[in-house]
N, C-alpha and C positions, 0 to 999 in steps of 0.2 A: 225209556223213551228212545226211539230210534232216530238219531240225529245225523245219520250218515249222508254223505253227498255222493254224486256220481263219480266213478273212478277217475276219469280224466280230469275233472275239476279238482278232485282231491290231490292228484299228483302235481298239478300245476301250482296249487295253493301251498302244498307242503314243500315243494322245491323252492318257491319264493321265500317262504318263512325260514327255511334252513339257510338260505343265503343271508338273509337279514340276521338270523341268530348267530351265524359264524362271524359276521362283521361286528355285531354288538359285543360278542364275547372277546373278540380280538382287542377291542378298545375298552373293555370292562364297562360297557354302557348298560346300566340297569340289569346286571347279571341275574339278580333274584327274580325280577319281573319277566325276563326272557324265559327262565326256567318255568315259571308259573304259567306262562302263555303256551308253553310247549305241550303240556299234559292234555288239554282239551283237543288239540289238533290230532293227537293219536287216537282219541276217543271217537273222532269223526270218521275214521278210516273205513272205507267200504270193504276192506279186505278182512275185517273181523267177521267171525261167525255171528249170526243174529243172536244166539244164546249168550254170547260174551258181552253184548251191549247192555249197559245198565242205565 
């Protein structure tokens, strides 16, 4: 399934998530959940080759 989003939207979304994740990790806020949320974000990257998307 190809669930990638347009590049600009992905960059804005990933940047916002990384800011959230950095703050959450700084205060040990649901560290396991933050790590679990991070994986699907990288799968949505429009910078992956189409053959790499599963």
